[in-house]
C-alpha positions, 0 to 999 in steps of 0.5 A, a space after each residue: 401337922 395334926 394327927 388323930 389316932 383312933 385306937 390309941 390305947 391299943 398295942 400299936 396305937 400307943 407306940 404310934 402316939 408316942 412316936 408322933 409326939 416325939 416328932 413334934 406332931 400335935 397328936 390327938 389320941 382317942 379314948 372311948 368315953 365309956 372306957 373302964 380306964 378312961 382316967 388311966 389312959 388320960 394320964 398315960 397319953 398325956 404323959 406322952 404329950 398327946 391331947 386326949 379325945 373322948 368323942 362318942 363313936 357316932 358318925 355325926 359327932 366324929 365328923 364334927 370333931 374332925 372338922 374342928 381338929 382339921 388333922 392331916 392324918 387319921 390313924 385307924 388302928 382299931 381292933 379287938 380280941 376274944 378276951 378283950 371283947 368278953 371283958 367288954 361284954 361283947 357278943 356275936 361277930 365281934 370283928 364285925 362289930 369292931 374291926 369293921 363297924 368302927 372303921 365304917 364310922 371313922 371313914 364316914 366321919 372323914 368324908 362327912 368332915 369335908 376336909 379330906 384328911 389321909 386314912 392310914 388303916 392298919 389292916 392284916 396280911 390275908 385280909 380278904 372280904 371273901 375269907 372264911 376266917 371272920 377276922 380276915 373277912 371283916 378286915 377285908 371288908 373294912 379295907 373296901 370301906 377305907 378305899 371308897 371313903 372319897 378321901 386319900 388312904 393308905 392301908 398296911 397289912 403286917 403279919 404277927 406283931 410281937 411284943 409286951 402286950 398287957 393281955 400277954 398272948 402266948 399263942 402269938 409269941 410262939 406263932 411268931 417264933 416258929 413262923 419266923 424260923 420257917 420263913 428264915 429256912 424258906 428264905 435260904 431256899 429262895 423264898 425271900 419275898 414270902 419271908 419278907 411278906 410274912 415275917 413278924 414285926 414289933 410295934 415300934 418298927 410298925 408304928 414308924 412305918 405307919 407314920 412314914 406312909 401317912 406323911 408320904 406323897 404316895 397314897 391310895 396304895 396297900 403296903 405289906 412286907 418290906 414296906 412296913 420295916 
């Protein structure tokens, strides 16, 4: 089995690559060819047991690479933050450019490859193409792109993902602690479904769920809450 991981250098991407390699899956980890840390990532991902691919983010080139690799799953684990966008000199609607824009390229390339790999898209709880939040709006629109790509797909909608990130998001960790506390209280009062859907998760738990959903026979479904644990 072969898996192609887009967003392999991200928080969840790295853990997904690691777990795929541990399982013995041939894992191709994509890194942007213009990444300032390209050689560093080559070393880190190679140590995990993955092959590193630096295909340019362009539909024709990406489709050719997918056709050559013939992966059973393509993990679309891409995204950005304001601090990361600033470091990469991105301006304007960063979520439109990255979260939505790169997902469009991946979906178009998967369709054009004609091998019909399964797309495993990492979205977010609250994703909605009509959302006022730029982030959730872009994620919702990206979901529609994945659903209409003409290939099998699964979409995961986790809540806050906690853990030790390179960019150290204190606000995110605080929100997770406070939110989980409130959800625990809600669970005591009978809000178990609410707690299951919005409780924070960790990259190892989420990566394991993504791989399980990517390899399961069921597809064309959106998963959140307990399904991601």
